C-alpha positions in Angstrom: -38.4 -249.1 -236.5 -39.7 -247.2 -233.5 -38.6 -247.7 -229.9 -40.5 -246.0 -227.1 -39.4 -246.3 -223.4 -40.9 -244.8 -220.3 -40.1 -245.6 -216.5 -42.7 -245.1 -213.9 -42.8 -245.5 -209.9 -45.5 -247.7 -208.5 -46.4 -249.1 -205.0 -45.0 -252.2 -204.3 -47.2 -255.3 -204.1 -46.5 -257.8 -201.2 -45.7 -261.4 -202.7 -47.1 -263.1 -199.5 -50.4 -261.5 -199.8 -50.6 -261.9 -203.4 -50.0 -265.7 -203.2 -52.3 -266.2 -200.4 -55.1 -264.2 -202.0 -54.4 -266.2 -205.3 -54.7 -269.5 -203.3 -57.8 -268.5 -201.5 -59.5 -267.6 -204.8 -58.6 -270.9 -206.3 -59.8 -272.9 -203.2 -63.2 -271.3 -203.3 -63.7 -271.9 -206.9 -62.4 -275.5 -206.5 -65.0 -276.0 -203.7 -67.8 -274.5 -205.7 -70.5 -276.7 -207.6 -73.0 -276.2 -210.1 -76.7 -276.6 -209.9 -78.9 -278.4 -212.6 -79.9 -274.5 -214.0 -76.3 -273.7 -214.5 -75.9 -271.4 -211.5 -72.4 -271.8 -209.7 -72.7 -271.8 -205.9 -69.7 -271.6 -203.6 -69.4 -273.9 -200.8 -71.7 -271.7 -198.3 -74.5 -271.7 -201.0 -74.0 -268.2 -202.5 -74.2 -268.0 -206.0 -71.2 -266.5 -208.0 -72.5 -263.3 -209.6 -73.4 -263.1 -213.1 -71.7 -266.8 -214.0 -73.8 -269.8 -215.4 -72.4 -273.1 -216.5 -74.0 -273.3 -220.2 -72.5 -276.7 -221.2 -70.3 -279.4 -219.9 -69.5 -280.5 -216.2 -68.5 -277.8 -213.6 -64.4 -277.6 -213.3 -64.1 -280.2 -215.9 -62.2 -279.7 -219.4 -64.7 -278.6 -222.0 -67.1 -276.7 -219.5 -68.4 -273.5 -221.0 -69.7 -270.5 -218.9 -71.1 -267.4 -219.6 -73.0 -264.4 -217.9 -76.6 -265.0 -216.7 -79.0 -263.5 -219.6 -80.8 -260.6 -218.3 -84.6 -260.6 -218.6 -86.2 -259.0 -221.5 -89.5 -257.7 -221.6 -91.3 -258.1 -225.1 -93.3 -255.1 -226.7 -96.7 -254.8 -227.3 -96.5 -256.6 -230.7 -94.4 -259.5 -229.0 -91.2 -259.0 -230.2 -87.9 -258.2 -228.3 -86.2 -255.2 -229.2 -83.1 -255.8 -231.7 -79.8 -256.4 -230.1 -81.1 -257.9 -226.9 -80.1 -261.4 -228.0 -83.5 -262.8 -226.7 -86.6 -263.6 -228.5 -90.1 -263.6 -227.3 -93.6 -263.8 -228.2 -97.0 -262.4 -226.9 -97.4 -265.1 -224.4 -93.8 -264.5 -222.9 -90.2 -264.5 -223.8 -88.4 -267.4 -225.1 -85.1 -268.8 -224.0 -82.0 -266.7 -225.5 -81.4 -267.3 -229.3 -77.8 -266.1 -229.1 -75.4 -265.3 -232.2 -73.4 -267.9 -233.8 -69.6 -268.7 -232.7 -66.8 -266.7 -233.6 -65.2 -269.5 -235.2 -67.9 -271.1 -237.3 -71.1 -270.2 -239.1 -74.3 -270.0 -237.4 -76.3 -273.1 -236.6 -79.7 -273.6 -237.4 -81.9 -271.7 -235.0 -79.2 -269.2 -234.1 -78.3 -265.8 -235.5 -74.8 -264.8 -236.7 -73.4 -262.3 -234.6 -70.3 -261.5 -236.9 -72.2 -259.3 -239.4 -75.2 -258.4 -237.3 -77.5 -260.2 -239.8 -81.1 -261.2 -238.8 -83.7 -263.6 -239.8 -87.2 -264.5 -238.7 -87.5 -267.6 -236.0 -90.2 -270.1 -235.4 -92.6 -267.2 -234.4 -91.7 -265.3 -237.5 -90.5 -262.3 -235.4 -87.0 -263.2 -233.9 -84.6 -260.0 -233.6 -81.1 -260.5 -234.3 -78.5 -258.9 -232.3 -77.6 -255.5 -233.7 -74.1 -254.5 -234.9 -73.0 -253.7 -231.6 -74.2 -257.0 -229.9 -71.8 -258.9 -227.9 -71.7 -262.7 -227.6 -69.2 -264.3 -225.5 -68.3 -267.6 -223.6 -65.5 -269.0 -221.6 -64.3 -272.5 -222.2 -62.5 -274.4 -219.5 -59.6 -276.3 -221.1 -57.8 -277.6 -217.6 -58.5 -277.4 -214.0 -55.7 -278.7 -212.3 -55.2 -276.3 -209.3 -51.8 -278.0 -208.2 -50.5 -277.7 -211.5 -52.4 -275.2 -214.0 -55.5 -273.7 -215.2 -56.2 -273.2 -218.7 -59.1 -271.1 -220.2 -60.3 -269.7 -223.5 -62.6 -266.9 -224.0 -64.4 -266.3 -227.4 -66.1 -263.0 -228.0 -67.9 -261.9 -231.2 -68.6 -258.0 -231.3 -69.2 -255.7 -233.9 -68.5 -258.1 -236.5 -65.2 -258.9 -234.9 -64.3 -262.5 -233.6 -61.9 -262.6 -230.7 -60.1 -265.6 -229.0 -58.2 -265.2 -225.9 -56.3 -268.2 -224.4 -54.8 -267.8 -220.8 -52.7 -270.5 -218.9 -51.8 -269.9 -215.2 -49.0 -272.4 -213.8 -49.3 -273.2 -210.3 -52.3 -271.5 -209.4 -52.4 -271.6 -205.6 -48.8 -269.8 -205.9 -48.7 -268.4 -209.3 -45.2 -268.8 -211.1 -46.3 -267.9 -214.6 -48.9 -266.6 -217.0 -49.1 -267.2 -220.7 -51.6 -265.9 -222.9 -52.3 -265.7 -226.8 -55.1 -263.7 -228.6 -56.2 -263.8 -232.1 -58.7 -262.0 -234.2 -60.4 -261.6 -237.5 -63.2 -260.4 -239.3 -65.1 -262.9 -241.0 -66.3 -260.7 -243.9 -63.0 -259.1 -244.2 -59.5 -260.3 -245.7 -56.0 -260.6 -244.1 -56.0 -256.9 -243.1 -58.6 -257.9 -240.3 -56.4 -260.5 -238.9 -54.1 -260.1 -236.1 -52.6 -262.3 -233.3 -50.3 -261.7 -230.2 -48.6 -263.6 -227.4 -47.6 -262.5 -223.9 -45.8 -264.3 -221.1 -45.2 -263.3 -217.4 -42.5 -265.1 -215.5 -43.8 -264.2 -212.0 -40.8 -265.9 -210.1 -38.3 -263.8 -212.2 -40.5 -260.9 -211.4 -40.3 -261.4 -207.6 -36.4 -262.0 -208.0 -36.1 -258.8 -209.9 -37.7 -256.8 -207.1 -35.9 -258.5 -204.2 -32.7 -257.2 -205.7 -31.0 -254.6 -203.9 -31.5 -251.1 -205.4 -27.9 -250.7 -206.3 -28.0 -253.8 -208.3 -28.2 -253.9 -212.0 -31.7 -254.4 -213.5 -32.8 -257.9 -214.5 -31.2 -258.9 -217.9 -34.2 -260.5 -219.3 -37.7 -258.7 -218.8 -40.0 -260.8 -216.7 -43.0 -259.6 -218.9 -43.1 -259.6 -222.7 -45.8 -259.5 -225.3 -45.5 -259.7 -229.0 -48.5 -258.6 -231.6 -48.2 -259.2 -235.4 -50.3 -257.8 -238.2 -50.1 -257.9 -241.9 -48.8 -254.7 -241.9 -46.8 -254.2 -238.7 -45.1 -256.1 -235.8 -45.0 -255.0 -232.2 -43.2 -256.0 -229.0 -43.5 -254.7 -225.5 -41.3 -255.6 -222.4 -41.8 -254.7 -218.9 -38.9 -254.7 -216.4 -39.3 -253.9 -212.5 -36.4 -252.7 -210.2 -36.5 -251.8 -206.5 -36.3 -248.3 -205.5 -34.5 -246.8 -202.3 -37.8 -246.0 -200.6 -39.3 -249.3 -201.4 -41.4 -248.7 -204.2 -40.9 -250.2 -207.8 -39.4 -248.5 -210.8 -41.0 -250.2 -213.7 -39.4 -249.5 -217.2 -41.7 -250.1 -220.3 -40.3 -250.4 -223.7 -42.4 -250.7 -226.9 -40.9 -251.4 -230.3 -43.0 -251.2 -233.4 -41.7 -252.4 -236.9 -43.5 -252.1 -240.2 -43.7 -254.6 -242.5 -43.9 -254.9 -246.2 -44.7 -251.6 -248.1 -45.5 -250.1 -244.9 -41.8 -249.9 -243.8 -40.9 -246.7 -245.8 -44.4 -245.3 -245.4 -44.3 -245.7 -241.6 -40.7 -244.3 -241.4 -41.8 -241.1 -243.1 -45.1 -240.9 -241.0 -43.0 -241.3 -237.6 -40.7 -238.5 -238.6 -43.6 -236.0 -238.7 -45.6 -237.8 -235.6 -42.8 -239.1 -233.2 -43.6 -236.3 -230.6 -47.5 -237.0 -230.4 -46.8 -240.6 -230.3 -44.2 -240.5 -227.7 -46.5 -238.3 -225.7 -49.5 -240.7 -226.1 -47.2 -243.5 -225.0 -46.0 -241.9 -221.9 -49.6 -240.8 -221.0 -50.8 -244.4 -221.4 -47.9 -245.8 -219.2 -48.6 -243.3 -216.7 -52.3 -244.0 -216.5 -51.8 -247.4 -215.9 -49.3 -246.6 -213.1 -51.9 -244.4 -211.5 -54.7 -247.4 -211.8 -52.2 -249.8 -210.2 -51.5 -247.5 -207.4 -55.3 -246.8 -206.7 -56.1 -250.3 -206.9 -53.3 -251.2 -204.4 -54.4 -248.3 -202.0 -58.1 -249.7 -201.9 -56.9 -253.3 -201.0 -57.3 -254.0 -197.3 -54.2 -256.3 -196.2 -56.4 -258.9 -194.7 -55.5 -262.5 -194.0 -56.6 -265.8 -193.3 -60.4 -266.2 -192.6 -61.0 -262.5 -193.1 -59.2 -262.6 -196.5 -61.3 -265.6 -197.4 -64.6 -263.8 -196.5 -63.6 -260.6 -198.5 -62.9 -262.6 -201.6 -66.3 -264.6 -201.4 -68.0 -261.4 -200.8 -66.6 -260.0 -204.0 -67.4 -263.1 -206.1 -71.0 -263.1 -204.8 -72.1 -259.5 -204.8 -74.3 -258.5 -207.5 -75.4 -255.3 -209.0 -78.3 -253.1 -208.0 -81.5 -254.3 -209.7 -80.0 -257.4 -211.0 -80.9 -260.9 -209.5 -78.7 -264.1 -209.1 -79.9 -266.8 -211.5 -81.4 -270.0 -210.3 -85.1 -269.4 -209.8 -87.7 -271.4 -211.5 -87.7 -269.1 -214.6 -84.1 -270.0 -215.3 -84.6 -273.9 -214.9 -83.8 -274.3 -218.6 -80.7 -272.5 -218.9 -79.5 -270.1 -221.7 -78.8 -271.3 -225.3 -74.8 -271.9 -225.6 -73.6 -269.3 -228.5 -70.8 -271.7 -229.1 -72.4 -274.9 -230.0 -72.4 -278.3 -228.3 -70.4 -279.1 -225.3 -67.3 -281.3 -225.3 -68.9 -283.4 -222.7 -72.0 -283.9 -220.9 -74.5 -281.5 -219.6 -74.8 -279.4 -216.5 -74.5 -281.4 -213.7 -73.7 -280.9 -209.9 -70.1 -281.4 -209.2 
């Protein structure tokens, strides 16, 4: 078994600001509504950038969301370039023909993204997403702002199907975050399957950083993650401790254990490659710490209405040369890549 440890110093995050920002974000989303074309509007009437309700009722269990499809111009022969995920004819582009779900076979009229295969559509010239095409959707499993929020993200990319589930407890004042990840390649065997789980006890995190610098570190890490593959298991822990100058010292520990026949082979490989592995681990942790410090330095410690305005602006800001969905051309809404919704159709909330 290999055990790698590294400690970095990062800027502290103010708990009051964090909880106020989380509560404001939840309130903004809770007050949003969906139009018949699937675009999601905040209470002030501005559309959330790049987000569209694909199926179901907004903020109800089973609702499915995805990015608004970008317009694609067909070529002179009336066909859309492969990999665009949209089909068209000489008279104009049709609605998106997206790849099949990561957890099931392609349905009639869709193209399977898992293997990048293609086939003609009704017009005889439908392109399929290329091998690098990405199809994704976010399914809302629960929306109870006073209790918990659960979402599930499914992505099919380069023949790999991924599913990520996230659960946040007490979203307005987050107390715990749990996640699970699973992936497989439909065309592959057990070597192409993996899974993982992670948990962050935010209440324990704040308790750990509120200790005196001279106190012992927390006995139980507030952040843990495990990953399992046929050939190996890994466990990651993150433990914070306050420093004398008010910053946080974060200890990261990664343990990797081989499974089956990989145990003796892995032990020999690690013997010769331990220094490069340790160096790569340290660099990864230090890069993450640098990104954290940069992000905190860019944050403006606003509160109240100023914070609400800043978060709303961030939600509705569009990238250059992109338009917010909702015009007449979008009235039909995109095809849902994951099949029928659990309940209903797009309705205003």
